[in-house]
C-alpha positions as CSV (number, residue, x, y, z in Angstrom):
1,M,43.5,5.4,-20.3
2,T,43.3,4.1,-16.9
3,A,46.0,1.4,-15.8
4,R,45.5,-2.3,-15.4
5,I,45.6,-3.0,-11.1
6,L,48.6,-6.1,-10.6
7,D,48.0,-7.2,-7.8
8,G,50.5,-8.8,-6.3
9,K,48.7,-9.2,-2.8
10,S,46.7,-12.1,-4.5
11,I,49.4,-14.1,-6.3
12,A,51.9,-13.6,-2.7
13,M,48.9,-15.1,-2.0
14,T,48.7,-17.7,-3.9
15,I,51.8,-18.5,-4.3
16,R,52.4,-18.8,-0.8
17,D,49.5,-21.8,-0.8
18,E,51.8,-23.1,-3.1
19,V,54.1,-23.5,-0.6
20,K,52.4,-24.8,1.5
21,G,51.2,-27.4,0.0
22,E,54.6,-28.5,-0.9
23,V,55.8,-28.4,2.6
24,A,53.6,-30.4,3.8
25,A,53.9,-33.2,1.2
26,L,57.4,-32.9,1.9
27,L,57.2,-33.0,5.5
28,A,54.8,-36.3,5.3
29,L,57.1,-37.7,2.6
30,E,60.7,-37.0,3.9
31,G,59.7,-36.4,6.9
32,V,61.9,-32.4,6.5
33,Q,60.3,-29.5,8.0
34,P,61.9,-26.5,6.1
35,C,63.2,-23.9,7.9
36,L,64.5,-20.8,8.1
37,A,67.0,-19.0,10.2
38,A,66.5,-14.7,10.8
39,I,69.0,-12.5,12.7
40,L,68.5,-9.7,13.7
41,V,71.0,-7.1,15.3
42,G,69.4,-4.0,17.7
43,E,66.6,-2.8,18.1
44,D,65.5,-0.8,14.3
45,P,61.9,-0.6,14.0
46,G,61.5,-0.6,10.7
47,S,63.6,-4.1,10.9
48,Q,61.8,-5.7,13.9
49,V,58.1,-5.2,11.6
50,Y,60.0,-7.4,9.0
51,V,61.1,-9.7,10.7
52,R,57.9,-10.7,12.9
53,N,55.6,-10.7,9.0
54,K,58.3,-13.5,7.9
55,E,58.2,-15.2,11.1
56,I,54.5,-15.3,11.1
57,A,54.8,-16.7,6.7
58,C,56.7,-19.7,8.3
59,E,53.8,-20.1,10.3
60,K,51.3,-20.0,8.2
61,A,53.3,-22.2,5.5
62,G,53.5,-24.1,7.6
63,M,57.9,-24.3,8.1
64,K,59.4,-23.8,11.1
65,S,61.2,-20.2,12.2
66,L,64.0,-19.0,14.0
67,L,64.6,-15.5,15.4
68,T,67.8,-14.9,16.8
69,R,67.8,-10.9,18.5
70,L,71.3,-9.6,19.5
71,P,72.2,-6.5,20.6
72,A,73.0,-3.0,18.4
73,S,76.8,-3.4,20.9
74,T,77.3,-7.1,18.7
75,S,80.6,-7.1,17.4
76,Q,81.0,-8.7,13.9
77,A,83.2,-11.3,14.8
78,E,80.2,-12.2,17.5
79,L,77.6,-12.6,14.8
80,I,79.8,-14.0,11.7
81,E,80.2,-16.7,14.6
82,L,77.1,-17.8,15.1
83,I,76.0,-18.3,11.5
84,S,79.0,-20.1,11.3
85,R,76.9,-22.6,13.9
86,L,73.6,-22.5,11.5
87,N,75.4,-23.1,8.5
88,S,76.6,-26.4,10.4
89,D,72.9,-26.8,11.2
90,A,71.4,-29.6,8.8
91,S,68.3,-28.7,10.1
92,V,68.3,-25.1,9.0
93,H,66.9,-24.2,5.3
94,G,67.4,-20.9,4.8
95,I,70.0,-18.4,6.7
96,L,68.4,-14.4,6.9
97,V,70.1,-11.8,7.7
98,Q,68.2,-8.5,8.0
99,L,69.5,-5.4,7.3
100,P,70.4,-2.9,7.6
101,L,73.4,-3.9,10.0
102,P,74.8,-1.3,13.5
103,E,78.1,0.5,12.3
104,Q,80.8,-1.1,13.7
105,I,79.9,-4.5,11.1
106,D,81.0,-4.8,7.6
107,T,77.4,-5.9,5.7
108,R,79.1,-7.3,2.9
109,V,82.0,-9.8,5.1
110,V,78.3,-11.0,7.5
111,L,76.4,-11.5,4.3
112,D,79.6,-13.5,2.4
113,A,80.0,-15.6,5.0
114,V,76.6,-17.4,4.7
115,S,76.9,-20.4,3.3
116,P,75.1,-20.3,-0.6
117,H,73.0,-23.2,0.0
118,K,72.0,-21.9,3.0
119,D,72.0,-17.7,1.1
120,V,68.2,-18.0,0.6
121,D,68.1,-14.0,-0.2
122,A,70.2,-14.7,-3.2
123,F,72.9,-12.0,-1.7
124,A,76.5,-14.0,-1.8
125,P,78.9,-13.7,-4.6
126,E,78.6,-17.5,-5.9
127,N,74.7,-17.6,-6.1
128,V,74.8,-14.2,-7.8
129,G,77.5,-15.5,-10.6
130,L,75.5,-18.6,-11.2
131,I,71.8,-16.5,-11.3
132,S,73.8,-14.2,-14.3
133,Q,75.0,-17.5,-16.7
134,G,71.3,-19.0,-16.4
135,R,71.5,-21.5,-13.2
136,P,70.8,-20.7,-10.1
137,R,70.3,-22.3,-7.8
138,F,67.9,-19.2,-6.3
139,L,67.2,-16.3,-7.1
140,P,66.6,-12.8,-5.3
141,C,63.3,-12.3,-4.0
142,T,61.6,-8.9,-4.4
143,P,63.0,-9.6,-8.8
144,H,62.3,-13.3,-8.4
145,G,59.2,-11.8,-7.1
146,I,58.2,-9.0,-10.0
147,M,59.1,-12.2,-12.5
148,Q,56.0,-13.6,-11.2
149,I,53.6,-10.8,-11.4
150,L,55.0,-10.6,-15.1
151,G,54.0,-14.4,-15.9
152,R,51.3,-14.3,-13.4
153,T,49.6,-10.8,-15.0
154,G,50.2,-12.3,-18.7
155,I,52.8,-9.6,-19.7
156,D,54.9,-11.8,-22.1
157,T,58.5,-10.0,-21.8
158,I,60.0,-11.5,-25.4
159,G,62.0,-8.6,-27.4
160,K,60.1,-6.2,-25.2
161,H,62.0,-2.9,-23.9
162,C,63.2,-3.2,-20.2
163,V,64.0,0.0,-18.6
164,I,65.3,-0.7,-15.0
165,V,65.3,2.5,-12.5
166,G,68.3,2.0,-10.0
167,R,71.5,-0.3,-10.4
168,S,71.2,-1.5,-6.1
169,D,72.1,-5.6,-5.3
170,I,69.5,-6.6,-3.7
171,V,67.4,-5.2,-6.8
172,G,68.4,-3.4,-10.0
173,K,71.8,-6.1,-11.1
174,P,69.5,-9.0,-11.0
175,M,66.3,-8.1,-11.9
176,A,68.4,-7.2,-15.4
177,M,69.5,-10.0,-15.2
178,M,66.4,-12.1,-14.9
179,L,65.1,-10.4,-18.0
180,A,67.9,-11.1,-20.2
181,Q,68.6,-14.3,-20.0
182,K,66.8,-17.1,-22.5
183,S,64.7,-18.7,-20.2
184,G,62.9,-16.9,-16.6
185,P,61.5,-18.9,-13.6
186,L,58.3,-19.9,-16.0
187,G,59.2,-19.7,-19.2
188,K,60.9,-17.8,-22.1
189,S,58.4,-15.9,-22.4
190,N,59.4,-14.4,-18.8
191,A,62.6,-13.7,-19.6
192,N,64.2,-12.7,-23.8
193,A,64.2,-9.6,-22.8
194,T,66.1,-6.6,-24.3
195,V,67.6,-4.7,-21.2
196,T,68.4,-0.7,-20.0
197,I,69.9,0.0,-16.1
198,V,69.6,3.6,-15.3
199,H,71.0,5.5,-12.0
200,S,72.4,8.6,-10.7
201,S,74.4,9.6,-13.3
202,T,72.8,8.9,-16.0
203,P,71.9,12.2,-18.2
204,D,68.5,12.3,-18.8
205,I,66.8,9.3,-17.2
206,A,63.1,10.7,-19.4
207,A,64.4,9.7,-22.5
208,L,64.8,5.7,-22.2
209,T,61.7,5.7,-19.0
210,R,59.5,6.7,-22.3
211,Q,61.1,4.2,-24.4
212,A,60.5,1.3,-22.3
213,D,57.8,-1.4,-22.7
214,I,58.5,-2.0,-19.0
215,L,59.4,-0.1,-16.8
216,I,60.5,-1.6,-13.7
217,V,61.1,1.7,-11.2
218,A,63.8,0.9,-8.1
219,I,65.2,4.3,-7.1
220,G,64.7,5.2,-3.2
221,K,63.3,8.3,-4.3
222,P,59.2,8.8,-4.1
223,R,56.6,10.0,-7.2
224,F,60.1,10.3,-9.1
225,I,59.2,8.7,-12.2
226,T,55.8,10.9,-13.8
227,A,53.5,10.8,-16.4
228,D,55.4,12.4,-19.2
229,M,58.5,9.6,-17.7
230,V,55.9,7.2,-19.6
231,R,54.8,5.7,-22.9
232,P,51.4,5.2,-23.6
233,G,51.2,2.0,-23.0
234,A,53.6,0.5,-20.9
235,V,53.5,-1.5,-18.2
236,V,55.4,0.0,-14.3
237,I,56.7,-2.3,-11.7
238,D,57.0,0.1,-9.0
239,V,59.4,-1.5,-5.9
240,G,59.3,1.8,-3.7
241,I,58.2,1.9,-0.4
242,N,58.6,5.7,1.5
243,R,57.6,6.3,4.1
244,E,55.6,9.7,3.7
245,G,53.2,11.8,6.6
246,K,51.4,8.6,7.5
247,G,51.3,6.8,4.9
248,I,53.5,5.3,2.5
249,V,54.4,5.3,-1.8
250,G,56.3,4.9,-4.5
251,D,58.9,5.7,-6.4
252,V,56.5,6.1,-9.3
253,D,53.3,8.8,-9.4
254,F,51.0,6.6,-9.0
255,E,47.5,8.6,-9.8
256,G,49.2,10.1,-13.3
257,V,51.2,7.3,-14.7
258,C,47.2,6.0,-14.0
259,E,46.7,7.4,-16.9
260,V,49.3,6.9,-19.5
261,A,50.5,3.4,-18.5
262,S,47.9,0.2,-19.9
263,A,48.8,-1.6,-16.0
264,I,50.8,-0.9,-12.7
265,T,51.4,-2.1,-9.4
266,P,49.9,-0.6,-6.8
267,V,51.8,0.7,-3.1
268,P,51.5,-0.7,-0.9
269,G,50.3,-4.4,-2.0
270,G,51.9,-4.9,-5.3
271,V,55.7,-6.1,-4.9
272,G,55.8,-5.8,-1.9
273,P,54.1,-8.9,-0.3
274,L,55.7,-11.4,-3.5
275,T,59.1,-10.4,-1.0
276,I,57.9,-12.3,1.2
277,A,56.0,-15.5,-0.7
278,M,59.7,-16.5,-2.3
279,L,61.5,-16.0,0.9
280,L,58.9,-18.7,1.5
281,A,59.8,-20.6,-2.0
282,N,63.6,-20.1,-1.4
283,T,63.6,-21.8,1.6
284,L,61.3,-24.4,0.5
285,N,64.1,-25.4,-2.8
286,S,66.7,-25.5,-0.2
287,A,65.5,-28.4,1.8
288,K,64.4,-30.5,-1.0
289,Q,67.9,-29.9,-2.3
């Protein structure tokens, strides 16, 4: 068996085109231009690339992009003061604090300072609580992107056993909540799953991953999931981005798992492009609200 490749890049471009059309309509009808404000603290090379990619994506979608660069020596109080000003600025619809932050800054305190109404990453406790109740204000970008991949490629989640490898606040936990809801962002067939989360303290991870109809891997270890850990015919979603030598590999042994799975996301070109696309969608929704 050779797995069908789930092309996240093309799905992301479709969504970005949809967002661009809605942005133009909002500007024409109501004079509102969605605006995303990003904050970059320090000189982390990876963060600089991510922020620049988000700036370019905003420009292409017709959105306004504001970037504030702060030195690595910035204090927590100075950063929170900036966030407070952006919270009060009616022309700003989304606020993104690029992680990681320097060690003198408490990341949780800073993220909690972002207004829940401008929290387009959906990290705020209020927004996480709304997701758990099935009435989200915003959906977290990477899990939402995964739901878009599943829904737009016709992969039904109703009654399926979804196993998630990893329990992070960014991917694992919100992914589990979204899949278990009665209805997802694309309807009932985009939710209603039976969900299992496995993590570093799970005794026999492979025994559970082999039960998955849909396996979502976000553990941050290169090629962690091998072919013998995947049930034949399963759908495999690889969220991992690991730099190895001169290239990037996922958390799944792509070549081996391709021989077992029915469908799989590549790395790069799978989940990654959807993260920025859904960030744009959240900023647009914030502007509408």
